[in-house]
N, CA, C and O atoms as a Tripos MOL2 file, in Angstrom:
@<TRIPOS>MOLECULE
protein
  280   279    70     0     0
PROTEIN
NO_CHARGES

@<TRIPOS>ATOM
      1 N          -6.5640  -16.1440  -14.1130 N.3       1 MET1
      2 CA         -5.4040  -15.2760  -13.9790 C.3       1 MET1
      3 C          -4.6200  -15.1890  -15.2850 C.2       1 MET1
      4 O          -4.1010  -14.1310  -15.6390 O.2       1 MET1
      5 N          -4.5390  -16.3220  -16.0000 N.am      2 LYS2
      6 CA         -3.7690  -16.3130  -17.2420 C.3       2 LYS2
      7 C          -4.3140  -15.3390  -18.2820 C.2       2 LYS2
      8 O          -3.5220  -14.6530  -18.9290 O.2       2 LYS2
      9 N          -5.6370  -15.2470  -18.4730 N.am      3 PRO3
     10 CA         -6.1130  -14.2840  -19.4870 C.3       3 PRO3
     11 C          -5.7480  -12.8430  -19.1590 C.2       3 PRO3
     12 O          -5.4970  -12.0580  -20.0740 O.2       3 PRO3
     13 N          -5.7120  -12.4700  -17.8820 N.am      4 LYS4
     14 CA         -5.3330  -11.1010  -17.5310 C.3       4 LYS4
     15 C          -3.8730  -10.8320  -17.8780 C.2       4 LYS4
     16 O          -3.5450   -9.7840  -18.4360 O.2       4 LYS4
     17 N          -3.0070  -11.7720  -17.5490 N.am      5 ILE5
     18 CA         -1.5810  -11.6060  -17.8720 C.3       5 ILE5
     19 C          -1.3950  -11.5890  -19.3770 C.2       5 ILE5
     20 O          -0.6380  -10.7740  -19.9070 O.2       5 ILE5
     21 N          -2.0910  -12.4940  -20.0710 N.am      6 TRP6
     22 CA         -2.0040  -12.5590  -21.5290 C.3       6 TRP6
     23 C          -2.4330  -11.2360  -22.1540 C.2       6 TRP6
     24 O          -1.7470  -10.7100  -23.0300 O.2       6 TRP6
     25 N          -3.5650  -10.6990  -21.7060 N.am      7 ASN7
     26 CA         -4.0530   -9.4220  -22.2450 C.3       7 ASN7
     27 C          -3.0870   -8.2780  -21.9400 C.2       7 ASN7
     28 O          -2.9070   -7.3840  -22.7670 O.2       7 ASN7
     29 N          -2.4770   -8.2980  -20.7810 N.am      8 SER8
     30 CA         -1.4950   -7.2660  -20.4280 C.3       8 SER8
     31 C          -0.2710   -7.3370  -21.3310 C.2       8 SER8
     32 O           0.2560   -6.3090  -21.7560 O.2       8 SER8
     33 N           0.1760   -8.5530  -21.6210 N.am      9 ILE9
     34 CA          1.3450   -8.7210  -22.4970 C.3       9 ILE9
     35 C           1.0100   -8.2560  -23.9080 C.2       9 ILE9
     36 O           1.8200   -7.5790  -24.5420 O.2       9 ILE9
     37 N          -0.1670   -8.6080  -24.4070 N.am     10 VAL10
     38 CA         -0.5780   -8.1800  -25.7500 C.3      10 VAL10
     39 C          -0.6520   -6.6580  -25.8220 C.2      10 VAL10
     40 O          -0.1960   -6.0550  -26.7940 O.2      10 VAL10
     41 N          -1.2230   -6.0440  -24.8000 N.am     11 LEU11
     42 CA         -1.3000   -4.5850  -24.7630 C.3      11 LEU11
     43 C           0.0940   -3.9620  -24.7240 C.2      11 LEU11
     44 O           0.3400   -2.9610  -25.3970 O.2      11 LEU11
     45 N           1.0040   -4.5380  -23.9480 N.am     12 ALA12
     46 CA          2.3700   -4.0180  -23.8630 C.3      12 ALA12
     47 C           3.0810   -4.1090  -25.2130 C.2      12 ALA12
     48 O           3.8040   -3.1880  -25.5950 O.2      12 ALA12
     49 N           2.8820   -5.2010  -25.9300 N.am     13 VAL13
     50 CA          3.5080   -5.3570  -27.2510 C.3      13 VAL13
     51 C           2.9530   -4.3210  -28.2250 C.2      13 VAL13
     52 O           3.7060   -3.7120  -28.9840 O.2      13 VAL13
     53 N           1.6500   -4.1250  -28.2020 N.am     14 LEU14
     54 CA          1.0480   -3.1330  -29.1020 C.3      14 LEU14
     55 C           1.5200   -1.7150  -28.7850 C.2      14 LEU14
     56 O           1.8590   -0.9520  -29.6900 O.2      14 LEU14
     57 N           1.5410   -1.3670  -27.5030 N.am     15 VAL15
     58 CA          1.9850   -0.0290  -27.1050 C.3      15 VAL15
     59 C           3.4590    0.1690  -27.4540 C.2      15 VAL15
     60 O           3.8440    1.2240  -27.9590 O.2      15 VAL15
     61 N           4.2770   -0.8380  -27.1890 N.am     16 LEU16
     62 CA          5.7090   -0.7390  -27.4970 C.3      16 LEU16
     63 C           5.9400   -0.6070  -28.9980 C.2      16 LEU16
     64 O           6.7630    0.2000  -29.4300 O.2      16 LEU16
     65 N           5.2250   -1.3870  -29.7890 N.am     17 SER17
     66 CA          5.4040   -1.3400  -31.2400 C.3      17 SER17
     67 C           4.9730    0.0070  -31.8200 C.2      17 SER17
     68 O           5.7240    0.6390  -32.5630 O.2      17 SER17
     69 N           3.7750    0.4350  -31.4800 N.am     18 VAL18
     70 CA          3.2640    1.7000  -32.0230 C.3      18 VAL18
     71 C           4.0580    2.8790  -31.4610 C.2      18 VAL18
     72 O           4.4280    3.7900  -32.2020 O.2      18 VAL18
     73 N           4.3160    2.8620  -30.1660 N.am     19 GLY19
     74 CA          5.0550    3.9560  -29.5390 C.3      19 GLY19
     75 C           6.4620    4.1150  -30.0700 C.2      19 GLY19
     76 O           6.9480    5.2340  -30.2390 O.2      19 GLY19
     77 N           7.1230    2.9890  -30.3340 N.am     20 SER20
     78 CA          8.4930    3.0920  -30.8290 C.3      20 SER20
     79 C           8.5430    3.7030  -32.2240 C.2      20 SER20
     80 O           9.4430    4.4880  -32.5230 O.2      20 SER20
     81 N           7.5970    3.3550  -33.0720 N.am     21 PHE21
     82 CA          7.6200    3.9150  -34.4180 C.3      21 PHE21
     83 C           7.1030    5.3440  -34.4630 C.2      21 PHE21
     84 O           7.4820    6.1040  -35.3550 O.2      21 PHE21
     85 N           6.2530    5.7240  -33.5300 N.am     22 LEU22
     86 CA          5.7660    7.0950  -33.5220 C.3      22 LEU22
     87 C           6.7300    8.0620  -32.8420 C.2      22 LEU22
     88 O           6.8580    9.2110  -33.2660 O.2      22 LEU22
     89 N           7.4120    7.6030  -31.7860 N.am     23 PHE23
     90 CA          8.2080    8.5230  -30.9760 C.3      23 PHE23
     91 C           9.7160    8.2440  -30.9850 C.2      23 PHE23
     92 O          10.5090    9.1860  -30.9760 O.2      23 PHE23
     93 N          10.1220    6.9800  -31.0010 N.am     24 LEU24
     94 CA         11.5530    6.6830  -30.8880 C.3      24 LEU24
     95 C          12.2940    6.7700  -32.2070 C.2      24 LEU24
     96 O          13.3620    7.3770  -32.2810 O.2      24 LEU24
     97 N          11.7400    6.1730  -33.2440 N.am     25 PHE25
     98 CA         12.4640    6.0610  -34.5090 C.3      25 PHE25
     99 C          12.1320    7.2230  -35.4280 C.2      25 PHE25
    100 O          11.3880    7.0780  -36.3980 O.2      25 PHE25
    101 N          12.6920    8.3640  -35.1080 N.am     26 ARG26
    102 CA         12.4930    9.5410  -35.9530 C.3      26 ARG26
    103 C          13.6000    9.6120  -36.9920 C.2      26 ARG26
    104 O          14.7140    9.1370  -36.7720 O.2      26 ARG26
    105 N          13.2790   10.2010  -38.1020 N.am     27 GLU27
    106 CA         14.2350   10.3180  -39.1980 C.3      27 GLU27
    107 C          15.3710   11.2740  -38.8280 C.2      27 GLU27
    108 O          15.1370   12.3250  -38.2300 O.2      27 GLU27
    109 N          16.5870   10.9040  -39.1840 N.am     28 ASN28
    110 CA         17.7940   11.7100  -38.9830 C.3      28 ASN28
    111 C          18.1230   11.9780  -37.5150 C.2      28 ASN28
    112 O          18.7240   13.0060  -37.2050 O.2      28 ASN28
    113 N          17.7500   11.0930  -36.6200 N.am     29 LYS29
    114 CA         18.0740   11.2950  -35.2100 C.3      29 LYS29
    115 C          19.1990   10.3400  -34.8240 C.2      29 LYS29
    116 O          19.0120    9.1240  -34.8250 O.2      29 LYS29
    117 N          20.3660   10.8890  -34.4960 N.am     30 VAL30
    118 CA         21.5060   10.0590  -34.1060 C.3      30 VAL30
    119 C          21.9460   10.3260  -32.6700 C.2      30 VAL30
    120 O          22.6940    9.5340  -32.0970 O.2      30 VAL30
    121 N          21.4970   11.4190  -32.0890 N.am     31 ASP31
    122 CA         21.8730   11.7440  -30.7150 C.3      31 ASP31
    123 C          20.7040   11.4650  -29.7910 C.2      31 ASP31
    124 O          19.5720   11.6920  -30.2160 O.2      31 ASP31
    125 N          20.8710   11.0070  -28.5990 N.am     32 PRO32
    126 CA         22.1120   10.7730  -27.8770 C.3      32 PRO32
    127 C          22.7520    9.4390  -28.2880 C.2      32 PRO32
    128 O          22.0680    8.4830  -28.6520 O.2      32 PRO32
    129 N          24.0480    9.4140  -28.2190 N.am     33 ARG33
    130 CA         24.8020    8.2010  -28.5370 C.3      33 ARG33
    131 C          25.0600    7.4100  -27.2660 C.2      33 ARG33
    132 O          25.1710    7.9790  -26.1800 O.2      33 ARG33
    133 N          25.1530    6.1030  -27.4100 N.am     34 LEU34
    134 CA         25.4660    5.2170  -26.2960 C.3      34 LEU34
    135 C          26.6900    4.4100  -26.7010 C.2      34 LEU34
    136 O          26.6100    3.5280  -27.5560 O.2      34 LEU34
    137 N          27.8230    4.7180  -26.0780 N.am     35 LEU35
    138 CA         29.1090    4.0720  -26.4010 C.3      35 LEU35
    139 C          29.4480    4.2130  -27.8820 C.2      35 LEU35
    140 O          29.9960    3.2920  -28.4880 O.2      35 LEU35
    141 N          29.1270    5.3500  -28.4540 N.am     36 GLY36
    142 CA         29.4480    5.6200  -29.8510 C.3      36 GLY36
    143 C          28.4360    5.0750  -30.8450 C.2      36 GLY36
    144 O          28.5930    5.2660  -32.0510 O.2      36 GLY36
    145 N          27.4030    4.4020  -30.3600 N.am     37 VAL37
    146 CA         26.3780    3.8310  -31.2390 C.3      37 VAL37
    147 C          25.2430    4.8480  -31.3810 C.2      37 VAL37
    148 O          24.7450    5.3580  -30.3770 O.2      37 VAL37
    149 N          24.8310    5.1460  -32.6120 N.am     38 PRO38
    150 CA         23.7560    6.1200  -32.8150 C.3      38 PRO38
    151 C          22.4480    5.6910  -32.1490 C.2      38 PRO38
    152 O          22.1960    4.5040  -31.9400 O.2      38 PRO38
    153 N          21.6400    6.6740  -31.8290 N.am     39 PHE39
    154 CA         20.3840    6.5020  -31.0950 C.3      39 PHE39
    155 C          19.4730    5.4550  -31.7240 C.2      39 PHE39
    156 O          18.9650    4.5780  -31.0250 O.2      39 PHE39
    157 N          19.2610    5.5360  -33.0300 N.am     40 VAL40
    158 CA         18.3020    4.6460  -33.6800 C.3      40 VAL40
    159 C          18.7450    3.1820  -33.5900 C.2      40 VAL40
    160 O          17.8950    2.2930  -33.5470 O.2      40 VAL40
    161 N          20.0480    2.9120  -33.5600 N.am     41 PHE41
    162 CA         20.5150    1.5260  -33.4760 C.3      41 PHE41
    163 C          20.3630    0.9550  -32.0740 C.2      41 PHE41
    164 O          19.8920   -0.1700  -31.9130 O.2      41 PHE41
    165 N          20.7630    1.7270  -31.0460 N.am     42 TRP42
    166 CA         20.6700    1.1380  -29.7140 C.3      42 TRP42
    167 C          19.2430    1.0980  -29.2070 C.2      42 TRP42
    168 O          18.9050    0.2110  -28.4240 O.2      42 TRP42
    169 N          18.3820    2.0340  -29.6290 N.am     43 THR43
    170 CA         16.9820    1.9220  -29.2360 C.3      43 THR43
    171 C          16.2850    0.7890  -29.9870 C.2      43 THR43
    172 O          15.4090    0.1230  -29.4370 O.2      43 THR43
    173 N          16.6730    0.5720  -31.2350 N.am     44 GLY44
    174 CA         16.1240   -0.5610  -31.9970 C.3      44 GLY44
    175 C          16.4900   -1.8850  -31.3510 C.2      44 GLY44
    176 O          15.6660   -2.7970  -31.2860 O.2      44 GLY44
    177 N          17.7210   -1.9950  -30.8750 N.am     45 LEU45
    178 CA         18.1490   -3.2100  -30.1840 C.3      45 LEU45
    179 C          17.3920   -3.3790  -28.8800 C.2      45 LEU45
    180 O          16.9830   -4.4900  -28.5410 O.2      45 LEU45
    181 N          17.2010   -2.2970  -28.1470 N.am     46 LEU46
    182 CA         16.4640   -2.3530  -26.8880 C.3      46 LEU46
    183 C          15.0080   -2.7690  -27.1140 C.2      46 LEU46
    184 O          14.4840   -3.5980  -26.3700 O.2      46 LEU46
    185 N          14.3600   -2.2110  -28.1170 N.am     47 VAL47
    186 CA         12.9770   -2.5740  -28.4200 C.3      47 VAL47
    187 C          12.8980   -4.0380  -28.8360 C.2      47 VAL47
    188 O          11.9610   -4.7360  -28.4490 O.2      47 VAL47
    189 N          13.8530   -4.5080  -29.6090 N.am     48 THR48
    190 CA         13.8770   -5.9040  -30.0250 C.3      48 THR48
    191 C          14.0190   -6.8390  -28.8410 C.2      48 THR48
    192 O          13.3190   -7.8480  -28.7600 O.2      48 THR48
    193 N          14.9220   -6.5150  -27.9140 N.am     49 VAL49
    194 CA         15.1040   -7.3400  -26.7210 C.3      49 VAL49
    195 C          13.8320   -7.3620  -25.8800 C.2      49 VAL49
    196 O          13.4460   -8.4150  -25.3720 O.2      49 VAL49
    197 N          13.1820   -6.2210  -25.7300 N.am     50 LEU50
    198 CA         11.9220   -6.1680  -24.9800 C.3      50 LEU50
    199 C          10.8340   -7.0000  -25.6470 C.2      50 LEU50
    200 O          10.0910   -7.7030  -24.9630 O.2      50 LEU50
    201 N          10.7300   -6.9310  -26.9720 N.am     51 LEU51
    202 CA          9.7190   -7.7150  -27.6780 C.3      51 LEU51
    203 C           9.9930   -9.2180  -27.5780 C.2      51 LEU51
    204 O           9.0560  -10.0080  -27.4580 O.2      51 LEU51
    205 N          11.2490   -9.6150  -27.6240 N.am     52 VAL52
    206 CA         11.5940  -11.0280  -27.4630 C.3      52 VAL52
    207 C          11.2420  -11.4970  -26.0570 C.2      52 VAL52
    208 O          10.7140  -12.5960  -25.8840 O.2      52 VAL52
    209 N          11.5290  -10.6740  -25.0520 N.am     53 GLY53
    210 CA         11.1760  -11.0140  -23.6800 C.3      53 GLY53
    211 C           9.6710  -11.1340  -23.4920 C.2      53 GLY53
    212 O           9.1990  -12.0610  -22.8340 O.2      53 GLY53
    213 N           8.9180  -10.2060  -24.0620 N.am     54 LEU54
    214 CA          7.4590  -10.2720  -23.9780 C.3      54 LEU54
    215 C           6.9090  -11.4870  -24.7250 C.2      54 LEU54
    216 O           5.9320  -12.0910  -24.2820 O.2      54 LEU54
    217 N           7.5160  -11.8460  -25.8350 N.am     55 THR55
    218 CA          7.0980  -13.0360  -26.5730 C.3      55 THR55
    219 C           7.3480  -14.2950  -25.7540 C.2      55 THR55
    220 O           6.5230  -15.2080  -25.7510 O.2      55 THR55
    221 N           8.4810  -14.3500  -25.0590 N.am     56 PHE56
    222 CA          8.7680  -15.4970  -24.2000 C.3      56 PHE56
    223 C           7.7260  -15.5960  -23.0800 C.2      56 PHE56
    224 O           7.1990  -16.6740  -22.8070 O.2      56 PHE56
    225 N           7.4370  -14.4610  -22.4350 N.am     57 LEU57
    226 CA          6.4230  -14.4670  -21.3780 C.3      57 LEU57
    227 C           5.0540  -14.8650  -21.9190 C.2      57 LEU57
    228 O           4.3150  -15.6030  -21.2670 O.2      57 LEU57
    229 N           4.7200  -14.3810  -23.1000 N.am     58 ALA58
    230 CA          3.4310  -14.7180  -23.6990 C.3      58 ALA58
    231 C           3.3290  -16.2140  -23.9740 C.2      58 ALA58
    232 O           2.2510  -16.7920  -23.8430 O.2      58 ALA58
    233 N           4.4380  -16.8480  -24.3530 N.am     59 SER59
    234 CA          4.3930  -18.2940  -24.5900 C.3      59 SER59
    235 C           4.1450  -19.0640  -23.2990 C.2      59 SER59
    236 O           3.6000  -20.1670  -23.3340 O.2      59 SER59
    237 N           4.5350  -18.5010  -22.1710 N.am     60 ARG60
    238 CA          4.3110  -19.1490  -20.8730 C.3      60 ARG60
    239 C           2.9010  -18.9360  -20.3530 C.2      60 ARG60
    240 O           2.3790  -19.7840  -19.6280 O.2      60 ARG60
    241 N           2.2740  -17.8250  -20.7050 N.am     61 PHE61
    242 CA          0.9660  -17.4820  -20.1680 C.3      61 PHE61
    243 C          -0.1510  -17.5630  -21.1980 C.2      61 PHE61
    244 O          -1.2190  -16.9880  -20.9900 O.2      61 PHE61
    245 N           0.0750  -18.2700  -22.3140 N.am     62 PHE62
    246 CA         -0.9580  -18.3980  -23.3350 C.3      62 PHE62
    247 C          -2.1710  -19.0750  -22.7120 C.2      62 PHE62
    248 O          -2.0290  -20.1540  -22.1350 O.2      62 PHE62
    249 N          -3.3770  -18.4740  -22.8070 N.am     63 PRO63
    250 CA         -4.5220  -18.9590  -22.0260 C.3      63 PRO63
    251 C          -5.1850  -20.2460  -22.5220 C.2      63 PRO63
    252 O          -5.9840  -20.8270  -21.7870 O.2      63 PRO63
    253 N          -4.8940  -20.7020  -23.7070 N.am     64 HIS64
    254 CA         -5.5690  -21.8770  -24.2490 C.3      64 HIS64
    255 C          -4.6710  -23.1060  -24.1480 C.2      64 HIS64
    256 O          -3.4770  -23.0480  -24.4430 O.2      64 HIS64
    257 N          -5.2550  -24.1880  -23.7350 N.am     65 GLU65
    258 CA         -4.5320  -25.4470  -23.6360 C.3      65 GLU65
    259 C          -4.7400  -26.2200  -24.9400 C.2      65 GLU65
    260 O          -5.7460  -26.0410  -25.6260 O.2      65 GLU65
    261 N          -3.7720  -27.0820  -25.2710 N.am     66 GLU66
    262 CA         -3.9260  -27.9130  -26.4430 C.3      66 GLU66
    263 C          -5.0000  -28.9550  -26.1820 C.2      66 GLU66
    264 O          -5.0960  -29.4960  -25.0810 O.2      66 GLU66
    265 N          -5.7930  -29.2300  -27.1810 N.am     67 SER67
    266 CA         -6.8190  -30.2610  -27.0010 C.3      67 SER67
    267 C          -6.1710  -31.6350  -27.0580 C.2      67 SER67
    268 O          -5.2300  -31.8670  -27.8170 O.2      67 SER67
    269 N          -6.6900  -32.5310  -26.2440 N.am     68 LYS68
    270 CA         -6.1340  -33.8850  -26.2040 C.3      68 LYS68
    271 C          -6.6770  -34.6690  -27.3880 C.2      68 LYS68
    272 O          -7.8860  -34.7240  -27.6110 O.2      68 LYS68
    273 N          -5.7640  -35.2770  -28.1460 N.am     69 LYS69
    274 CA         -6.1710  -36.0820  -29.3100 C.3      69 LYS69
    275 C          -6.1670  -37.5420  -28.8870 C.2      69 LYS69
    276 O          -5.2470  -38.0120  -28.2160 O.2      69 LYS69
    277 N          -7.2120  -38.2460  -29.2920 N.am     70 SER70
    278 CA         -7.2640  -39.6710  -28.9430 C.3      70 SER70
    279 C          -7.0410  -40.5550  -30.1370 C.2      70 SER70
    280 O          -7.0550  -41.7790  -30.0100 O.2      70 SER70
@<TRIPOS>BOND
     1     1     2 1
     2     2     3 1
     3     3     4 2
     4     3     5 am
     5     5     6 1
     6     6     7 1
     7     7     8 2
     8     7     9 am
     9     9    10 1
    10    10    11 1
    11    11    12 2
    12    11    13 am
    13    13    14 1
    14    14    15 1
    15    15    16 2
    16    15    17 am
    17    17    18 1
    18    18    19 1
    19    19    20 2
    20    19    21 am
    21    21    22 1
    22    22    23 1
    23    23    24 2
    24    23    25 am
    25    25    26 1
    26    26    27 1
    27    27    28 2
    28    27    29 am
    29    29    30 1
    30    30    31 1
    31    31    32 2
    32    31    33 am
    33    33    34 1
    34    34    35 1
    35    35    36 2
    36    35    37 am
    37    37    38 1
    38    38    39 1
    39    39    40 2
    40    39    41 am
    41    41    42 1
    42    42    43 1
    43    43    44 2
    44    43    45 am
    45    45    46 1
    46    46    47 1
    47    47    48 2
    48    47    49 am
    49    49    50 1
    50    50    51 1
    51    51    52 2
    52    51    53 am
    53    53    54 1
    54    54    55 1
    55    55    56 2
    56    55    57 am
    57    57    58 1
    58    58    59 1
    59    59    60 2
    60    59    61 am
    61    61    62 1
    62    62    63 1
    63    63    64 2
    64    63    65 am
    65    65    66 1
    66    66    67 1
    67    67    68 2
    68    67    69 am
    69    69    70 1
    70    70    71 1
    71    71    72 2
    72    71    73 am
    73    73    74 1
    74    74    75 1
    75    75    76 2
    76    75    77 am
    77    77    78 1
    78    78    79 1
    79    79    80 2
    80    79    81 am
    81    81    82 1
    82    82    83 1
    83    83    84 2
    84    83    85 am
    85    85    86 1
    86    86    87 1
    87    87    88 2
    88    87    89 am
    89    89    90 1
    90    90    91 1
    91    91    92 2
    92    91    93 am
    93    93    94 1
    94    94    95 1
    95    95    96 2
    96    95    97 am
    97    97    98 1
    98    98    99 1
    99    99   100 2
   100    99   101 am
   101   101   102 1
   102   102   103 1
   103   103   104 2
   104   103   105 am
   105   105   106 1
   106   106   107 1
   107   107   108 2
   108   107   109 am
   109   109   110 1
   110   110   111 1
   111   111   112 2
   112   111   113 am
   113   113   114 1
   114   114   115 1
   115   115   116 2
   116   115   117 am
   117   117   118 1
   118   118   119 1
   119   119   120 2
   120   119   121 am
   121   121   122 1
   122   122   123 1
   123   123   124 2
   124   123   125 am
   125   125   126 1
   126   126   127 1
   127   127   128 2
   128   127   129 am
   129   129   130 1
   130   130   131 1
   131   131   132 2
   132   131   133 am
   133   133   134 1
   134   134   135 1
   135   135   136 2
   136   135   137 am
   137   137   138 1
   138   138   139 1
   139   139   140 2
   140   139   141 am
   141   141   142 1
   142   142   143 1
   143   143   144 2
   144   143   145 am
   145   145   146 1
   146   146   147 1
   147   147   148 2
   148   147   149 am
   149   149   150 1
   150   150   151 1
   151   151   152 2
   152   151   153 am
   153   153   154 1
   154   154   155 1
   155   155   156 2
   156   155   157 am
   157   157   158 1
   158   158   159 1
   159   159   160 2
   160   159   161 am
   161   161   162 1
   162   162   163 1
   163   163   164 2
   164   163   165 am
   165   165   166 1
   166   166   167 1
   167   167   168 2
   168   167   169 am
   169   169   170 1
   170   170   171 1
   171   171   172 2
   172   171   173 am
   173   173   174 1
   174   174   175 1
   175   175   176 2
   176   175   177 am
   177   177   178 1
   178   178   179 1
   179   179   180 2
   180   179   181 am
   181   181   182 1
   182   182   183 1
   183   183   184 2
   184   183   185 am
   185   185   186 1
   186   186   187 1
   187   187   188 2
   188   187   189 am
   189   189   190 1
   190   190   191 1
   191   191   192 2
   192   191   193 am
   193   193   194 1
   194   194   195 1
   195   195   196 2
   196   195   197 am
   197   197   198 1
   198   198   199 1
   199   199   200 2
   200   199   201 am
   201   201   202 1
   202   202   203 1
   203   203   204 2
   204   203   205 am
   205   205   206 1
   206   206   207 1
   207   207   208 2
   208   207   209 am
   209   209   210 1
   210   210   211 1
   211   211   212 2
   212   211   213 am
   213   213   214 1
   214   214   215 1
   215   215   216 2
   216   215   217 am
   217   217   218 1
   218   218   219 1
   219   219   220 2
   220   219   221 am
   221   221   222 1
   222   222   223 1
   223   223   224 2
   224   223   225 am
   225   225   226 1
   226   226   227 1
   227   227   228 2
   228   227   229 am
   229   229   230 1
   230   230   231 1
   231   231   232 2
   232   231   233 am
   233   233   234 1
   234   234   235 1
   235   235   236 2
   236   235   237 am
   237   237   238 1
   238   238   239 1
   239   239   240 2
   240   239   241 am
   241   241   242 1
   242   242   243 1
   243   243   244 2
   244   243   245 am
   245   245   246 1
   246   246   247 1
   247   247   248 2
   248   247   249 am
   249   249   250 1
   250   250   251 1
   251   251   252 2
   252   251   253 am
   253   253   254 1
   254   254   255 1
   255   255   256 2
   256   255   257 am
   257   257   258 1
   258   258   259 1
   259   259   260 2
   260   259   261 am
   261   261   262 1
   262   262   263 1
   263   263   264 2
   264   263   265 am
   265   265   266 1
   266   266   267 1
   267   267   268 2
   268   267   269 am
   269   269   270 1
   270   270   271 1
   271   271   272 2
   272   271   273 am
   273   273   274 1
   274   274   275 1
   275   275   276 2
   276   275   277 am
   277   277   278 1
   278   278   279 1
   279   279   280 2
@<TRIPOS>SUBSTRUCTURE
     1 MET1         2 RESIDUE 1 A MET
     2 LYS2         6 RESIDUE 1 A LYS
     3 PRO3        10 RESIDUE 1 A PRO
     4 LYS4        14 RESIDUE 1 A LYS
     5 ILE5        18 RESIDUE 1 A ILE
     6 TRP6        22 RESIDUE 1 A TRP
     7 ASN7        26 RESIDUE 1 A ASN
     8 SER8        30 RESIDUE 1 A SER
     9 ILE9        34 RESIDUE 1 A ILE
    10 VAL10       38 RESIDUE 1 A VAL
    11 LEU11       42 RESIDUE 1 A LEU
    12 ALA12       46 RESIDUE 1 A ALA
    13 VAL13       50 RESIDUE 1 A VAL
    14 LEU14       54 RESIDUE 1 A LEU
    15 VAL15       58 RESIDUE 1 A VAL
    16 LEU16       62 RESIDUE 1 A LEU
    17 SER17       66 RESIDUE 1 A SER
    18 VAL18       70 RESIDUE 1 A VAL
    19 GLY19       74 RESIDUE 1 A GLY
    20 SER20       78 RESIDUE 1 A SER
    21 PHE21       82 RESIDUE 1 A PHE
    22 LEU22       86 RESIDUE 1 A LEU
    23 PHE23       90 RESIDUE 1 A PHE
    24 LEU24       94 RESIDUE 1 A LEU
    25 PHE25       98 RESIDUE 1 A PHE
    26 ARG26      102 RESIDUE 1 A ARG
    27 GLU27      106 RESIDUE 1 A GLU
    28 ASN28      110 RESIDUE 1 A ASN
    29 LYS29      114 RESIDUE 1 A LYS
    30 VAL30      118 RESIDUE 1 A VAL
    31 ASP31      122 RESIDUE 1 A ASP
    32 PRO32      126 RESIDUE 1 A PRO
    33 ARG33      130 RESIDUE 1 A ARG
    34 LEU34      134 RESIDUE 1 A LEU
    35 LEU35      138 RESIDUE 1 A LEU
    36 GLY36      142 RESIDUE 1 A GLY
    37 VAL37      146 RESIDUE 1 A VAL
    38 PRO38      150 RESIDUE 1 A PRO
    39 PHE39      154 RESIDUE 1 A PHE
    40 VAL40      158 RESIDUE 1 A VAL
    41 PHE41      162 RESIDUE 1 A PHE
    42 TRP42      166 RESIDUE 1 A TRP
    43 THR43      170 RESIDUE 1 A THR
    44 GLY44      174 RESIDUE 1 A GLY
    45 LEU45      178 RESIDUE 1 A LEU
    46 LEU46      182 RESIDUE 1 A LEU
    47 VAL47      186 RESIDUE 1 A VAL
    48 THR48      190 RESIDUE 1 A THR
    49 VAL49      194 RESIDUE 1 A VAL
    50 LEU50      198 RESIDUE 1 A LEU
    51 LEU51      202 RESIDUE 1 A LEU
    52 VAL52      206 RESIDUE 1 A VAL
    53 GLY53      210 RESIDUE 1 A GLY
    54 LEU54      214 RESIDUE 1 A LEU
    55 THR55      218 RESIDUE 1 A THR
    56 PHE56      222 RESIDUE 1 A PHE
    57 LEU57      226 RESIDUE 1 A LEU
    58 ALA58      230 RESIDUE 1 A ALA
    59 SER59      234 RESIDUE 1 A SER
    60 ARG60      238 RESIDUE 1 A ARG
    61 PHE61      242 RESIDUE 1 A PHE
    62 PHE62      246 RESIDUE 1 A PHE
    63 PRO63      250 RESIDUE 1 A PRO
    64 HIS64      254 RESIDUE 1 A HIS
    65 GLU65      258 RESIDUE 1 A GLU
    66 GLU66      262 RESIDUE 1 A GLU
    67 SER67      266 RESIDUE 1 A SER
    68 LYS68      270 RESIDUE 1 A LYS
    69 LYS69      274 RESIDUE 1 A LYS
    70 SER70      278 RESIDUE 1 A SER
């Protein structure tokens, strides 16, 4: 089960990273604003929070165990 979750998280990170730079972060785009904050800043913060959350989940579902050292 762990490898499936791990692969899903990796795919989500790749899609989020590529998708955000191709579609979200366009040059000279400031609208729509959220509480007076330009579009590129609040979407950048949202993408960062999502990536941190996915990284946390990935650390919990990493499929390889540490080898025991004797």
